[in-house]
TORMI-498186 format. One record per residue (C-alpha): residue number from 0; x, y, z. Coordinates in Angstrom, 1 decimal, padded with zeros to 4 digits. Example, Ala and Ser with C-alpha at 12.3 -4.5 7.8 and 13.67 -1.06 7.14 Angstrom:
REM residues 2
KEKOL     k        X        Y        Z
KEKOL     0    012.3   -004.5    007.8
KEKOL     1    013.7   -001.1    007.1
END
This chain:
REM residues 118
KEKOL     k        X        Y        Z
KEKOL     0   -013.1    115.0   -084.9
KEKOL     1   -016.3    113.4   -083.0
KEKOL     2   -018.7    112.2   -085.2
KEKOL     3   -022.4    111.5   -085.5
KEKOL     4   -023.7    109.0   -082.7
KEKOL     5   -024.3    105.8   -084.7
KEKOL     6   -027.6    105.5   -082.8
KEKOL     7   -028.9    108.5   -084.5
KEKOL     8   -031.1    107.8   -088.0
KEKOL     9   -030.8    110.6   -090.4
KEKOL    10   -034.2    110.2   -091.8
KEKOL    11   -034.9    110.3   -095.1
KEKOL    12   -038.4    112.0   -095.1
KEKOL    13   -038.2    115.7   -095.4
KEKOL    14   -034.7    116.0   -096.5
KEKOL    15   -033.7    119.1   -098.8
KEKOL    16   -030.5    120.3   -099.4
KEKOL    17   -029.5    124.0   -100.5
KEKOL    18   -026.6    126.4   -101.0
KEKOL    19   -025.2    130.1   -100.8
KEKOL    20   -023.7    130.5   -103.9
KEKOL    21   -021.5    133.1   -103.0
KEKOL    22   -022.3    135.7   -106.2
KEKOL    23   -022.0    139.2   -105.8
KEKOL    24   -024.9    140.9   -108.5
KEKOL    25   -024.9    144.2   -109.5
KEKOL    26   -027.4    146.0   -111.1
KEKOL    27   -026.7    148.1   -114.3
KEKOL    28   -028.3    151.4   -115.8
KEKOL    29   -029.0    148.9   -118.8
KEKOL    30   -028.5    145.7   -119.5
KEKOL    31   -028.3    142.1   -117.8
KEKOL    32   -027.2    142.6   -113.9
KEKOL    33   -023.3    141.7   -113.5
KEKOL    34   -022.3    138.9   -111.7
KEKOL    35   -019.2    137.9   -109.7
KEKOL    36   -018.0    134.9   -107.8
KEKOL    37   -017.2    136.1   -104.2
KEKOL    38   -015.8    133.1   -102.8
KEKOL    39   -014.3    130.0   -104.1
KEKOL    40   -016.2    127.4   -101.9
KEKOL    41   -019.9    127.5   -100.9
KEKOL    42   -021.9    127.1   -097.8
KEKOL    43   -023.8    123.6   -098.6
KEKOL    44   -027.2    123.3   -096.2
KEKOL    45   -028.4    120.0   -095.4
KEKOL    46   -032.4    119.7   -093.9
KEKOL    47   -032.3    117.0   -092.2
KEKOL    48   -034.5    115.0   -089.7
KEKOL    49   -032.4    113.1   -087.1
KEKOL    50   -034.3    109.9   -084.7
KEKOL    51   -033.4    108.1   -082.1
KEKOL    52   -035.1    105.0   -080.2
KEKOL    53   -035.6    105.9   -076.6
KEKOL    54   -035.8    108.9   -074.3
KEKOL    55   -032.5    107.5   -072.9
KEKOL    56   -030.5    107.7   -076.5
KEKOL    57   -032.5    111.5   -077.2
KEKOL    58   -031.1    112.4   -073.7
KEKOL    59   -027.6    110.9   -074.4
KEKOL    60   -027.5    113.0   -077.9
KEKOL    61   -028.2    116.1   -075.8
KEKOL    62   -025.2    115.5   -073.7
KEKOL    63   -023.0    114.6   -076.9
KEKOL    64   -024.4    117.9   -078.3
KEKOL    65   -023.2    120.1   -075.1
KEKOL    66   -020.4    118.0   -074.2
KEKOL    67   -018.7    116.9   -077.2
KEKOL    68   -019.3    119.5   -080.1
KEKOL    69   -020.0    122.5   -077.6
KEKOL    70   -022.7    123.3   -079.5
KEKOL    71   -021.1    124.7   -082.3
KEKOL    72   -018.3    122.5   -083.1
KEKOL    73   -017.6    120.6   -086.4
KEKOL    74   -018.6    116.5   -086.4
KEKOL    75   -018.3    114.2   -089.2
KEKOL    76   -021.1    112.3   -090.6
KEKOL    77   -022.2    110.5   -093.9
KEKOL    78   -024.2    112.6   -096.8
KEKOL    79   -027.5    111.1   -097.2
KEKOL    80   -027.4    111.6   -100.7
KEKOL    81   -023.7    111.0   -101.8
KEKOL    82   -022.4    108.9   -099.1
KEKOL    83   -019.8    110.4   -098.5
KEKOL    84   -018.1    111.6   -095.1
KEKOL    85   -018.5    115.1   -094.9
KEKOL    86   -017.5    117.9   -091.7
KEKOL    87   -020.8    119.6   -090.7
KEKOL    88   -021.9    121.7   -087.8
KEKOL    89   -025.4    122.7   -086.8
KEKOL    90   -026.4    126.0   -088.0
KEKOL    91   -026.3    128.6   -085.4
KEKOL    92   -025.5    125.9   -083.2
KEKOL    93   -029.3    125.1   -083.2
KEKOL    94   -030.8    121.4   -082.9
KEKOL    95   -034.7    121.9   -083.0
KEKOL    96   -037.3    120.6   -080.8
KEKOL    97   -037.0    117.6   -079.4
KEKOL    98   -040.2    115.6   -080.2
KEKOL    99   -042.1    112.1   -079.9
KEKOL   100   -043.3    110.7   -083.3
KEKOL   101   -044.8    107.5   -082.0
KEKOL   102   -046.6    108.6   -079.0
KEKOL   103   -044.9    106.9   -076.2
KEKOL   104   -041.1    106.1   -075.3
KEKOL   105   -040.2    104.3   -079.1
KEKOL   106   -039.1    107.0   -081.6
KEKOL   107   -037.7    110.9   -081.3
KEKOL   108   -037.3    113.5   -083.6
KEKOL   109   -035.0    116.7   -083.8
KEKOL   110   -035.1    118.5   -087.4
KEKOL   111   -032.1    120.2   -088.0
KEKOL   112   -030.1    121.9   -090.4
KEKOL   113   -026.6    121.1   -091.1
KEKOL   114   -023.8    123.2   -093.3
KEKOL   115   -020.2    122.4   -094.3
KEKOL   116   -018.1    124.1   -097.2
KEKOL   117   -018.5    122.6   -100.5
END
């Protein structure tokens, strides 16, 4: 399985996590709504900023995205909070917009959401 390229830095600023609890909720005529678990696993989402140092690395990342994982494929990466290796994919195959954060050919950033089953 492909891995997130080693030259890509996961930026801790702006990092957040969310999950879909996979619970069905039924409103009742009286009393509390009933709830039941739909799936044993939940979809965990990590909101990240990915950094590269040069425009050439930004282009290399785009080639990896288009050719290696073919936009929708899974890849391995280190979970930013736990340090565990997880198999993730980009939500909806989207890698966001590329933008310069240093004003020159210094740092380039993409804000992404990756997802995996937990």
